[in-house]
C-alpha positions as CSV (number, residue, x, y, z in Angstrom):
1,M,-17.2,-16.0,11.8
2,D,-14.5,-13.8,11.0
3,L,-14.4,-10.7,9.9
4,K,-11.9,-11.5,7.0
5,S,-14.5,-14.6,6.5
6,L,-17.8,-11.7,6.5
7,Y,-15.7,-9.0,4.1
8,T,-15.2,-12.1,1.9
9,D,-18.8,-13.2,2.2
10,L,-19.9,-9.8,1.5
11,L,-18.1,-9.4,-1.6
12,L,-19.0,-12.5,-3.4
13,Q,-22.7,-11.6,-2.6
14,E,-22.4,-8.4,-4.4
15,S,-20.4,-9.4,-7.3
16,N,-22.9,-11.9,-8.1
17,N,-26.0,-9.9,-7.5
18,K,-28.3,-10.2,-10.5
19,A,-30.6,-7.8,-9.2
20,N,-28.4,-5.4,-10.2
21,R,-26.8,-6.6,-12.7
22,R,-29.2,-6.4,-15.8
23,D,-29.7,-3.9,-18.5
24,L,-32.5,-1.4,-17.5
25,R,-35.9,-1.5,-19.8
26,E,-36.0,2.8,-19.3
27,A,-32.5,3.7,-19.0
28,T,-32.3,8.0,-19.2
29,F,-28.6,7.7,-19.1
30,K,-25.6,5.0,-19.9
31,E,-22.3,5.8,-19.0
32,L,-19.3,3.0,-20.4
33,G,-17.0,3.1,-17.4
34,H,-13.3,1.1,-18.2
35,N,-10.3,0.4,-16.6
36,P,-8.0,-0.5,-19.2
37,S,-5.1,-1.2,-16.9
38,C,-7.0,-4.4,-15.9
39,G,-9.6,-4.4,-18.9
40,D,-12.7,-4.1,-16.3
41,E,-15.6,-2.7,-18.2
42,I,-19.2,-2.0,-17.2
43,T,-22.3,0.8,-18.8
44,L,-24.0,2.5,-16.1
45,Q,-27.8,2.4,-16.5
46,I,-29.8,5.0,-14.6
47,E,-33.5,6.0,-14.9
48,M,-33.8,9.3,-13.9
49,D,-37.6,10.5,-12.6
50,G,-36.8,14.4,-12.2
51,K,-33.6,14.9,-10.5
52,I,-34.7,11.4,-8.8
53,I,-32.8,8.4,-9.6
54,K,-36.1,5.7,-9.9
55,D,-33.8,2.7,-10.8
56,A,-30.4,1.5,-11.7
57,S,-28.1,-1.0,-12.5
58,Y,-24.5,-1.8,-14.3
59,T,-23.5,-4.8,-17.1
60,G,-19.9,-5.3,-18.4
61,E,-17.4,-7.0,-17.0
62,G,-15.3,-6.9,-13.9
63,C,-13.6,-9.1,-11.8
64,A,-15.1,-9.3,-7.9
65,I,-13.8,-5.8,-6.7
66,S,-15.3,-3.6,-9.3
67,R,-18.9,-6.2,-9.7
68,A,-19.8,-5.8,-5.9
69,S,-18.8,-2.4,-5.9
70,A,-21.0,-1.6,-8.3
71,S,-23.2,-3.6,-7.1
72,M,-23.7,-1.9,-3.8
73,M,-23.2,1.8,-4.8
74,V,-26.6,1.0,-7.2
75,D,-28.2,-0.1,-3.8
76,L,-26.8,3.0,-2.2
77,I,-28.4,5.4,-5.4
78,K,-31.9,4.3,-5.7
79,G,-34.3,6.4,-4.3
80,K,-32.1,9.8,-3.9
81,N,-31.6,12.7,-5.6
82,I,-28.4,13.6,-7.9
83,Y,-26.7,15.3,-5.1
84,E,-27.0,12.9,-2.8
85,A,-25.9,11.0,-5.4
86,K,-23.1,13.4,-6.1
87,A,-21.6,13.2,-2.3
88,L,-21.8,9.6,-2.1
89,T,-19.5,9.2,-5.0
90,E,-17.5,12.0,-2.9
91,K,-17.2,10.1,0.5
92,F,-16.8,7.0,-1.3
93,I,-14.0,8.0,-3.8
94,G,-12.4,10.5,-0.3
95,M,-12.3,7.0,1.9
96,I,-10.5,5.1,-1.2
97,K,-7.9,7.3,-1.3
98,K,-8.1,8.0,2.5
99,E,-9.1,11.2,2.3
100,V,-12.1,10.4,4.4
101,E,-12.1,9.1,7.8
102,V,-14.2,6.0,8.4
103,N,-16.4,7.1,11.2
104,D,-19.7,6.1,12.3
105,D,-21.1,9.0,10.1
106,L,-19.8,6.9,7.1
107,I,-20.7,3.9,7.8
108,D,-24.5,5.4,8.0
109,T,-23.8,6.4,4.8
110,L,-22.3,3.7,2.8
111,G,-23.2,1.3,4.1
112,D,-21.4,-2.4,3.4
113,A,-19.8,-0.1,1.0
114,V,-17.3,0.7,3.7
115,V,-15.6,-3.3,3.4
116,L,-14.2,-2.4,0.9
117,E,-11.5,0.4,2.6
118,N,-9.5,-1.9,2.5
119,V,-9.0,-2.0,-0.9
120,S,-6.8,1.3,-0.5
121,N,-3.7,-1.6,1.2
122,M,-4.4,-2.5,-2.5
123,P,-3.3,0.0,-4.8
124,A,-3.8,-2.4,-7.6
125,R,-7.4,-2.8,-7.1
126,V,-8.0,0.7,-6.1
127,K,-9.2,1.8,-10.1
128,C,-11.4,-1.8,-9.8
129,A,-13.6,-0.4,-6.9
130,V,-13.7,3.1,-7.9
131,L,-14.9,2.4,-11.4
132,A,-18.6,2.2,-11.4
133,W,-18.1,6.0,-8.4
134,H,-16.3,7.4,-11.5
135,T,-18.8,6.6,-13.7
136,L,-21.9,7.4,-11.8
137,S,-20.1,10.6,-11.0
138,N,-19.5,11.3,-15.0
139,I,-22.7,11.1,-15.9
140,I,-24.0,13.5,-13.3
141,D,-20.9,15.7,-14.1
142,N,-21.9,15.4,-17.4
143,N,-25.6,16.0,-17.8
144,F,-26.5,18.3,-14.9
145,D,-24.0,21.5,-14.8
146,E,-25.6,22.6,-11.6
147,I,-24.3,20.5,-9.3
148,K,-22.0,22.3,-6.9
149,L,-21.3,20.3,-4.2
């Protein structure tokens, strides 16, 4: 199996991941994220335990890239504190903007989400890939004033 097939398979698997695409019964925060250029729209839901993200999910409609990115992000942030989650958003968005170099450390940090690196070569899809991440960043920025990374 070649690299392109692996990328496609992973995107399809994550975009159809029902475990992360659901209503969260005990959501502490809900935030709407909308991409007006293509119509993708998600509601990110986070259940907090203090400053730890106990659970997370999303609902809504979007292309395979936005759904896969949201699903991968949800997997990454569960169990993380808000500082770690904010750092992950900055690294992912930096990778998509080509401001952060993909290396072994970034691969260890972002896991499967690194496969979305090449979206940066498709300007029309960049907003799809970062939609969930910006939505998470908005939740953190609007509800946890003390974060200074």
